[in-house]
C-alpha positions as CSV (number, residue, x, y, z in Angstrom):
1,M,-32.0,-27.2,-1.6
2,I,-30.6,-30.4,-3.2
3,M,-30.2,-30.7,-7.6
4,P,-27.8,-32.6,-9.5
5,I,-25.2,-30.4,-11.0
6,V,-23.5,-31.0,-14.7
7,S,-21.0,-28.4,-14.9
8,I,-19.3,-25.8,-13.7
9,P,-21.4,-22.6,-13.5
10,S,-19.6,-20.1,-16.1
11,S,-19.4,-17.7,-13.7
12,I,-17.4,-19.8,-10.8
13,A,-15.4,-20.9,-14.2
14,N,-15.0,-17.8,-15.5
15,G,-13.7,-15.8,-11.7
16,L,-11.7,-18.6,-10.6
17,A,-9.4,-19.0,-14.0
18,D,-7.5,-16.5,-12.2
19,Y,-6.4,-18.7,-9.7
20,R,-5.7,-21.4,-12.2
21,D,-1.8,-21.9,-11.5
22,L,-2.5,-21.8,-7.6
23,F,-3.2,-25.4,-7.7
24,P,-0.1,-28.0,-8.4
25,R,-2.6,-30.2,-9.9
26,C,-6.1,-30.0,-12.6
27,E,-7.8,-32.6,-10.2
28,T,-7.3,-30.3,-7.2
29,Y,-8.1,-27.5,-9.2
30,Q,-11.5,-29.1,-10.2
31,H,-12.4,-30.3,-7.0
32,I,-12.2,-26.7,-5.9
33,Q,-14.2,-25.1,-8.4
34,E,-16.5,-28.0,-7.2
35,Y,-16.3,-27.3,-3.4
36,C,-16.8,-23.2,-4.1
37,T,-19.9,-24.1,-6.6
38,G,-21.6,-26.7,-3.4
39,M,-21.0,-22.9,-1.2
40,V,-22.9,-20.8,-3.1
41,V,-25.5,-23.3,-3.9
42,F,-26.8,-25.3,-1.1
43,E,-28.3,-23.9,2.1
44,R,-26.1,-26.1,4.6
45,P,-23.2,-26.6,1.9
46,S,-21.0,-30.0,3.6
47,I,-18.7,-32.1,1.6
48,Q,-20.7,-35.3,1.7
49,R,-23.6,-33.0,0.0
50,I,-21.1,-31.6,-3.0
51,S,-19.6,-34.7,-3.1
52,Q,-23.3,-36.6,-3.7
53,C,-25.3,-33.9,-5.7
54,F,-22.4,-33.1,-9.1
55,V,-22.8,-35.8,-11.3
56,D,-20.0,-38.2,-12.2
57,G,-18.5,-35.6,-9.8
58,P,-15.7,-36.6,-7.2
59,S,-15.7,-39.1,-4.1
60,Q,-15.8,-37.3,-0.4
61,S,-12.7,-38.6,0.6
62,S,-10.8,-36.9,-2.5
63,L,-13.2,-33.6,-2.0
64,N,-11.9,-33.1,1.4
65,K,-8.6,-34.3,0.5
66,A,-8.4,-31.2,-1.4
67,I,-9.4,-28.8,1.0
68,T,-7.4,-29.9,4.0
69,T,-3.9,-32.0,2.6
70,S,-4.0,-31.1,-1.2
71,P,-0.7,-28.9,-0.8
72,W,-2.0,-25.1,-2.4
73,S,-0.7,-22.1,-0.3
74,E,-3.9,-20.2,2.1
75,R,-1.4,-17.0,1.5
76,A,-1.0,-17.4,-1.8
77,V,-5.0,-17.4,-2.8
78,K,-5.3,-14.6,-0.3
79,Q,-2.6,-12.7,-2.5
80,R,-4.1,-13.6,-5.3
81,H,-7.5,-12.4,-4.5
82,L,-6.3,-9.0,-3.1
83,E,-4.6,-8.6,-6.6
84,S,-8.4,-9.2,-8.6
85,I,-10.1,-6.6,-5.6
86,H,-7.2,-4.0,-6.4
87,P,-8.9,-2.4,-9.5
88,H,-12.2,-1.6,-7.4
89,H,-11.1,0.5,-4.8
90,Q,-8.7,2.9,-6.7
91,N,-11.6,5.1,-7.4
92,G,-13.0,7.0,-4.2
93,F,-12.3,7.5,-0.1
94,T,-11.5,4.1,1.1
95,V,-12.1,2.7,4.5
96,G,-10.8,-0.1,6.2
97,I,-12.8,-1.6,8.7
98,L,-11.9,-3.2,12.0
99,D,-14.5,-5.6,13.6
100,S,-15.0,-9.3,14.9
101,T,-17.6,-11.6,15.1
102,F,-18.5,-15.2,15.5
103,I,-18.6,-18.0,13.5
104,H,-21.1,-20.3,15.0
105,H,-20.3,-24.1,15.7
106,P,-22.3,-25.5,18.1
107,W,-21.5,-28.9,18.0
108,G,-18.0,-28.8,16.6
109,Q,-16.4,-28.3,19.6
110,N,-13.6,-30.1,18.4
111,I,-13.1,-27.9,15.2
112,Y,-9.5,-26.4,15.3
113,G,-10.1,-22.3,16.8
114,V,-13.6,-23.4,18.5
115,Y,-14.3,-22.3,22.0
116,K,-17.4,-21.6,24.8
117,Y,-17.9,-17.9,24.2
118,W,-20.6,-15.5,25.6
119,D,-22.8,-14.9,22.6
120,Y,-23.8,-11.0,23.3
121,V,-26.4,-11.3,20.7
122,E,-28.4,-14.4,21.3
123,K,-27.4,-13.9,24.6
124,R,-26.2,-17.0,25.6
125,Y,-23.3,-19.7,25.7
126,T,-22.3,-20.7,22.1
127,Y,-19.2,-22.6,20.8
128,A,-17.8,-20.2,17.7
129,I,-14.9,-19.6,16.2
130,Q,-14.3,-16.1,17.0
131,L,-12.4,-14.3,14.1
132,V,-11.5,-10.3,14.2
133,T,-11.9,-9.2,10.4
134,A,-10.5,-6.4,7.7
135,A,-12.4,-5.3,4.4
136,I,-12.2,-2.8,2.2
137,S,-15.0,-0.2,1.7
138,T,-15.2,1.9,-1.1
139,N,-18.0,3.5,-2.9
140,D,-20.8,1.1,-3.5
141,R,-18.1,-1.8,-3.3
142,L,-17.1,-3.7,-0.1
143,D,-14.4,-6.3,-0.2
144,G,-13.0,-8.8,2.8
145,F,-9.2,-8.2,3.2
146,G,-8.2,-11.3,5.8
147,Y,-9.2,-12.6,9.1
148,R,-7.4,-12.9,11.8
149,I,-8.7,-16.4,13.9
150,Y,-8.2,-15.5,17.6
151,H,-7.5,-17.9,20.0
152,R,-8.2,-18.1,24.3
153,N,-6.4,-17.6,26.5
154,F,-6.5,-20.0,29.8
155,Q,-3.1,-18.6,30.9
156,R,-4.3,-17.6,34.4
157,Q,-5.7,-21.4,35.0
158,E,-2.2,-22.8,33.9
159,R,-0.6,-20.5,36.1
160,L,-2.6,-21.7,39.2
161,Y,-2.1,-25.3,38.8
162,L,1.8,-24.7,38.4
163,E,1.4,-22.8,41.9
164,H,-0.7,-25.2,43.3
165,T,1.2,-28.4,42.7
166,G,4.6,-26.5,43.4
167,T,7.4,-29.1,43.9
168,P,6.6,-32.9,42.8
169,E,5.3,-34.8,45.2
170,G,7.7,-37.6,46.2
171,I,10.9,-36.0,45.0
172,T,14.2,-36.0,47.8
173,D,17.5,-34.9,47.0
174,D,18.5,-38.2,47.9
175,E,16.5,-40.0,45.6
176,P,15.5,-37.8,42.3
177,D,13.0,-38.9,40.2
178,S,14.0,-37.8,36.3
179,D,10.2,-39.1,34.7
180,T,8.7,-37.1,37.3
181,W,10.8,-33.8,36.9
182,R,10.7,-34.3,32.7
183,R,6.5,-33.8,33.4
184,R,7.5,-31.2,35.2
185,L,10.2,-29.2,32.7
186,L,7.4,-29.8,30.0
187,E,4.3,-28.2,31.9
188,L,6.5,-25.5,32.4
189,L,7.7,-25.2,28.8
190,S,4.2,-26.0,27.8
191,F,3.4,-22.6,29.4
192,Q,6.9,-20.5,28.3
193,L,4.8,-22.0,24.6
194,H,1.3,-21.4,25.3
195,R,2.8,-17.4,26.7
196,Q,4.6,-16.6,23.6
197,Q,2.0,-17.7,21.4
198,A,-0.7,-15.7,22.5
199,R,-2.5,-13.2,21.3
200,T,-5.0,-10.6,22.1
201,K,-8.0,-9.4,19.4
202,S,-6.5,-6.1,19.6
203,Q,-2.9,-7.3,18.8
204,L,-4.7,-9.1,15.8
205,A,-6.3,-6.6,14.7
206,V,-2.9,-4.8,14.8
207,E,-1.4,-7.2,12.1
208,L,-4.1,-7.1,9.8
209,I,-4.0,-3.1,9.8
210,D,0.1,-3.6,9.2
211,E,-1.2,-6.0,5.9
212,M,-3.6,-3.5,4.9
213,E,-0.8,-0.7,5.0
214,S,1.9,-2.9,3.1
215,S,-0.6,-3.8,0.5
216,G,-1.5,-2.1,-2.9
217,V,-5.4,-1.4,-1.3
218,A,-4.4,0.9,2.1
219,P,-6.9,2.4,3.3
220,N,-7.2,6.5,3.6
221,A,-9.4,6.2,7.0
222,Y,-10.2,3.9,9.2
223,A,-13.3,2.4,11.3
224,V,-12.8,0.5,14.4
225,D,-15.1,-1.8,16.7
226,N,-16.1,-0.5,19.7
227,S,-14.1,-4.1,20.7
228,L,-10.8,-2.7,19.0
229,F,-11.2,1.2,19.9
230,T,-8.1,0.3,22.2
231,P,-4.6,2.1,22.5
232,P,-2.4,-0.1,20.4
233,V,-4.4,-0.6,17.4
234,I,-5.7,3.3,17.7
235,E,-1.4,4.0,17.7
236,R,-0.6,1.9,15.0
237,I,-3.8,3.7,12.8
238,E,-2.1,7.1,14.0
239,Q,1.5,6.3,13.2
240,S,0.2,5.6,9.3
241,D,-0.3,9.1,9.1
242,K,-4.3,8.1,9.2
243,P,-7.3,9.8,10.3
244,W,-9.6,6.5,12.1
245,V,-13.9,6.8,13.4
246,A,-14.3,4.7,16.3
247,D,-17.6,3.3,17.9
248,S,-17.9,3.4,21.7
249,A,-19.9,1.4,24.9
250,K,-21.6,3.8,26.8
251,N,-20.1,3.8,29.7
252,R,-16.6,5.4,28.1
253,I,-15.7,8.5,30.4
254,L,-15.4,11.6,29.0
255,Y,-14.8,15.8,30.0
256,H,-16.6,17.9,28.5
257,K,-15.9,21.8,29.7
258,S,-13.9,20.5,32.6
259,Q,-17.0,18.3,33.7
260,R,-16.9,14.2,34.2
261,Y,-19.7,12.2,32.1
262,N,-20.2,8.7,30.3
263,C,-21.2,8.8,27.0
264,E,-24.9,8.2,28.2
265,T,-25.0,10.6,30.8
266,F,-23.7,13.0,28.6
267,Q,-26.0,12.6,25.7
268,Q,-29.0,13.2,28.2
269,T,-27.3,16.0,29.0
270,I,-27.9,17.7,25.0
271,P,-31.7,19.0,24.1
272,R,-33.3,17.9,21.4
273,E,-32.8,20.6,19.2
274,S,-28.9,20.4,19.3
275,F,-29.0,17.1,16.6
276,K,-29.1,18.1,13.4
277,E,-30.3,16.2,10.6
278,V,-27.1,14.7,7.7
279,T,-28.0,12.8,4.6
280,I,-25.1,11.0,2.7
281,C,-25.9,9.0,-0.5
282,I,-24.0,5.9,-0.6
283,N,-24.6,2.4,-2.1
284,G,-27.0,4.6,-4.3
285,Q,-29.1,5.1,-0.9
286,E,-29.5,8.1,0.9
287,R,-29.2,7.8,3.9
288,T,-30.6,10.0,6.3
289,R,-29.2,10.4,10.5
290,W,-29.4,12.6,13.2
291,M,-26.4,13.8,14.8
292,F,-24.6,16.1,17.7
293,S,-21.1,16.0,17.7
294,C,-18.1,18.6,19.8
295,S,-14.8,18.7,21.4
296,V,-13.9,16.3,24.4
297,R,-11.4,15.0,26.2
298,I,-11.0,11.3,26.6
299,R,-8.4,9.6,28.6
300,R,-5.2,7.8,26.4
301,Y,-6.2,9.8,23.4
302,G,-7.2,13.1,24.5
303,K,-8.3,15.8,22.8
304,V,-11.1,14.2,20.6
305,R,-14.4,14.7,18.7
306,F,-17.8,13.0,20.2
307,A,-20.0,12.5,17.9
308,I,-24.1,11.2,18.9
309,I,-25.9,9.3,16.0
310,Y,-29.5,8.2,15.9
311,D,-31.3,6.8,13.3
312,N,-34.2,8.9,14.3
313,P,-35.4,12.5,14.2
314,D,-37.4,11.3,18.1
315,K,-34.0,10.5,19.8
316,Q,-36.2,6.9,20.1
317,G,-33.5,3.9,20.9
318,E,-29.5,3.2,21.6
319,P,-27.5,5.8,20.0
320,T,-24.5,5.2,18.4
321,Y,-21.4,6.7,20.0
322,V,-18.7,7.8,18.0
323,F,-14.9,9.2,18.4
324,T,-12.6,10.4,16.2
325,Q,-9.5,12.8,16.4
326,M,-9.9,14.4,13.4
327,L,-11.3,17.5,15.4
328,F,-12.2,19.3,12.0
329,W,-14.3,17.1,10.6
330,N,-17.9,18.2,10.5
331,M,-20.7,15.9,10.6
332,H,-21.4,14.6,7.2
333,K,-17.5,13.7,7.1
334,I,-17.8,11.6,10.5
335,L,-20.9,10.2,9.1
336,S,-19.6,9.1,5.7
337,V,-16.5,6.8,7.8
338,R,-19.4,4.8,10.0
339,L,-21.4,4.4,8.0
340,H,-18.9,2.6,6.1
341,R,-18.6,0.7,9.2
342,W,-21.5,-0.4,9.4
343,D,-20.9,-2.8,5.7
344,I,-19.3,-4.8,7.1
345,E,-22.4,-6.2,9.2
346,P,-24.0,-7.2,5.4
347,F,-20.7,-8.8,4.5
348,H,-20.2,-10.8,8.1
349,E,-24.4,-11.8,6.4
350,Q,-23.2,-13.2,3.5
351,I,-20.3,-15.2,3.7
352,K,-22.4,-16.8,6.8
353,Q,-26.1,-17.5,4.8
354,F,-25.1,-17.3,1.3
355,L,-21.6,-19.1,2.0
356,G,-21.6,-21.9,4.3
357,A,-19.0,-20.2,7.0
358,E,-20.3,-21.9,9.8
359,D,-21.6,-25.1,8.3
360,S,-17.6,-26.8,6.9
361,Q,-16.8,-29.4,9.7
362,L,-13.7,-29.3,8.4
363,R,-11.4,-30.0,12.0
364,T,-7.8,-29.4,11.2
365,E,-6.2,-26.0,10.8
366,Q,-5.8,-26.3,7.1
367,G,-9.1,-27.3,6.4
368,V,-10.5,-24.2,8.5
369,R,-7.9,-21.9,7.0
370,K,-8.4,-23.0,3.9
371,H,-12.1,-22.6,3.7
372,L,-12.4,-19.5,5.4
373,A,-10.1,-17.6,2.2
374,L,-12.3,-19.7,-0.9
375,V,-14.9,-17.8,1.6
376,F,-13.7,-14.3,1.0
377,V,-12.6,-15.4,-2.6
378,M,-16.2,-16.0,-3.5
379,N,-17.9,-13.5,-1.6
380,S,-15.4,-11.3,-4.0
381,L,-15.7,-13.3,-6.7
382,L,-19.8,-12.8,-6.6
383,K,-19.4,-9.4,-6.6
384,S,-17.9,-9.4,-9.9
385,I,-20.2,-11.2,-11.7
386,E,-21.9,-9.3,-14.5
387,L,-26.0,-9.4,-14.3
388,S,-27.0,-8.6,-17.2
389,S,-24.7,-10.9,-19.2
390,P,-26.6,-13.8,-20.9
391,I,-27.2,-17.1,-19.7
392,G,-27.0,-19.2,-22.3
393,E,-28.8,-17.5,-25.5
394,L,-30.9,-16.4,-23.3
395,P,-30.4,-12.1,-22.6
396,M,-30.5,-11.1,-19.3
397,D,-31.4,-7.9,-18.5
398,W,-30.9,-6.1,-15.7
399,P,-32.4,-2.4,-14.8
400,E,-29.4,-0.1,-14.7
401,D,-31.8,1.9,-11.2
402,V,-32.2,-1.5,-9.5
403,Q,-29.5,-2.4,-7.3
404,P,-29.0,-6.0,-6.7
405,T,-28.3,-7.9,-3.9
406,F,-25.7,-10.5,-3.0
407,G,-28.9,-12.9,-2.7
408,H,-29.3,-12.0,-6.7
409,R,-26.3,-13.0,-7.3
410,C,-26.1,-16.1,-5.5
411,R,-29.4,-16.4,-8.0
412,R,-27.7,-15.9,-10.6
413,I,-25.4,-19.2,-9.9
414,V,-28.7,-21.4,-9.5
415,L,-29.7,-20.1,-13.3
416,E,-26.4,-21.2,-14.4
417,I,-26.9,-24.5,-12.4
418,F,-30.5,-25.0,-13.9
419,H,-29.6,-24.0,-17.8
420,D,-26.6,-26.5,-17.8
421,L,-29.0,-29.7,-16.3
422,I,-31.6,-28.4,-19.0
423,Q,-29.3,-28.9,-21.5
424,K,-27.4,-32.2,-21.2
425,I,-31.4,-33.7,-20.4
426,H,-32.3,-32.4,-23.7
427,H,-28.7,-33.8,-25.0
428,W,-29.6,-37.0,-23.3
429,I,-32.8,-37.3,-24.6
430,E,-32.6,-35.5,-27.9
431,T,-30.1,-38.3,-29.3
432,K,-31.7,-41.1,-28.0
433,A,-28.9,-41.6,-25.2
434,K,-30.3,-42.5,-22.4
435,T,-34.1,-42.7,-21.1
436,V,-36.0,-41.2,-18.7
437,T,-35.6,-43.5,-16.5
438,Q,-31.9,-43.6,-17.2
439,V,-31.7,-39.9,-16.9
440,F,-33.2,-39.5,-13.3
441,E,-30.7,-42.5,-12.3
442,A,-27.4,-40.7,-13.8
443,L,-28.7,-37.5,-11.7
444,F,-29.8,-38.8,-8.4
445,K,-28.3,-42.0,-8.3
446,R,-25.5,-40.6,-5.2
447,L,-28.2,-40.0,-3.8
448,L,-30.2,-42.5,-4.3
449,Y,-27.9,-45.5,-3.1
450,A,-26.1,-43.3,-0.9
């Protein structure tokens, strides 16, 4: 939806006020507010669309420079973001969640961090940025903690190239070719640099764990996605003396009573009556699952607790397989931590569908990283909005027994924009400052003459 915007919505202006000192110039801060407003309001936000829809707003180049080249620190914004969410994660059992997700850019092959991947959900190849994400979940609130951009490793191809080319052709001991040797040296140095810079997704997850442990919102336990259920990640969590619950693929090998199974064949041996109904309350809602749990052994981790979880009493569909090193945890405790792990999926949906994480066309590393930093900030900011606060002089009564969705919070911003727009039009008409034609032209001139 395209709409003229005459001012920054009050909820966004108030929420970003804590970040004001991080931006060196007032013009930069104004552009950041405008950019964040556009991320929430427009279905497919772009710098061009945002600049066109702000009445007397910034030029496209000014808005672009505010994100890509203005000397504000992404790290400082992230640190202030963590300080802002700290009060929401002080009371209750806190779970740190580790997962990975694709930020799709089907036509953005030249964007920083974009590679060609197989999308296991869409069952096709796609161009995307792959993020390793971390989130903090306490009671009914989840906030994004941070991310790492995963870069594909082409060491194998580089090594094959170097082995195939060997000693540069045309080189003899009598007539050394300095230019050819120089090119060869640069190729070898480039290969060595790529080896040193390469990071696996597990290594990126370990970096995020280190950050969480040193922050003021260090979790009480960790929930780990199947793709990150690896020895480096688990060892780092155990070094922090924290419990973990990890999803597993169905083909992982386990040993039970000296018998060898994989997760899928083992669950086929469990009779239906062995599954127990377990109900817990998260986000004010009761969630019921049917579970079986026992102790098993798996390679590299030794004796662990294994749980099979179904979302229906008839054991229909694919179950969730979960492991934890907490041998004494009952099914209720395992499920409570595991369901926090699922809460990061709505978070990924929110930043993609509502905040334009996939819609930015900024190509540089600075642009990509700063865009994602603002996406994380806006996600937490919207979750802190008080929906029952009035819009102008109009009271807004939100029912206490209704849990607001993220879409409700985004629509609150749209309502504030419409309120400011109507108020501005009323002022122009009331004071006879503009005719109807002039009002129309003032609101839509950038769209009319773009």
